[in-house]
C-alpha positions, 0 to 999 in steps of 0.5 A: 522772762521767757515768753511762756512765763510772762502771762503767769508772772503778770497774773501773780503781780495783778493778784498781789496788787488787787487788779484781777477784778478791774472789770468786776460788775459794779452791782455784784461788787456792791452786793458782795460788800454788803454781804461781807459787812453783814458777815463781819457783824454776825461772826466777828463780835468777839474777834478781839477776844479771839486775838488775845494770843497774838500778844505772845506771837513775838516770843514765837517769832524769836524761836527761843524759849527765853523769848517767853520771858522777854515777851512777858516783860514787854507786856508788863512794861505796857501795863505800867504807866511810867514805861507805857509811853516810852514803848508807844513813843518807840513804836511811833518813831519807827512807824509800826503803829501809824494809823495807816499801818493799823488800818491796813493790817485790819482791812487786809487781814479781814479781806475788806480792801475791795469793799465799796466805800459805804460798807467799808465805813460801816466795817471800820466803825464795827472794828473800832467798836469791838476794840480790835483796832486798839488791840492791834495797836497794843500787840504791835507796840509789844512786838516793837519793844520785843524787836528792840531787845531781840536785836540787841540781844543777838548783836551782843551774842556772837554765834552762828544762830544769832548771826543767822537771825540777824541776817534774816532781818537784813542787818548785822550786829555791828550796825545794831551796836552802832545804832545803840551807841548813837542813842537809837536815832533813826535818821542815821544810816545805822539807825535806818537799818535798825528801823527796817529790821525792827519793822520787819520783825514786827510784821513777821511776828504779828499776823497780818495777812496780805496778798503774798501769803494767799493764793492768787485767786484769793486776791481777786475782787470778783470772789472776795465774798468766798475768800473772806476771813480765809486769809488768816489760815494761809497767813498762819500756815506761812508764818507760824507752821511754815516758820517752825518747819523752816527753823527746824530745817535750818537747825538740823542743817547747822548740825544741831541735835534733834531736841534742839531742832524740835524746840521751836515746835514746843515753844509754839505749844507753850506760847499759843 
């Protein structure tokens, strides 16, 4: 990079890696951690209830009205004892609901990644007690099943919009069809491509605030108490509001009519 841009780039990278506050005062860090733990307890007792709409986010990510029926079908399968284990096995096989992934999605979402050890243990126990960890796992299971159906649907539907959807996920219809013919084994080249595409769909469908979806100062541990819980607003803006706007632009650029371009906005109102 040119010399005049290097400092800014380093600042952004440090923010994404949580290194901006390397020299934060230990007493202040401990005080912030306990204040955050208290605030979690005081404001997030019903966080799981507030997260119920998350289970319909895959339909919104699909950008198609038929995604609503696919989403409901996945929820129905999750409720059935005979099909529930298959969905969980699929999610475990691609790595979308490993313990590390679930834990990371919660702590990054609620801004607790820089808390000191004891307050964080308390916070982790609190999230387990209110059922948020279990609900997060369930929503990602539903999104994983949806991702599988989404890829197969658009791989077998050769049109410009489907090709664009798959390109956004970094995969081609041929790779999906090859992976499906191989029995959905994820240790082959085509299988690995399908796995990565599914994981990307899941991460884009389920709200998982991270350092790339918030201002750089939001990743500074010195100010974590001030940015606590605000990551969801930025993530919602990036994924939902921004996603709808970008899809509308893409459809208009492809020559589709205004009603067709507006349908993602209507879908968002129905799904959420």
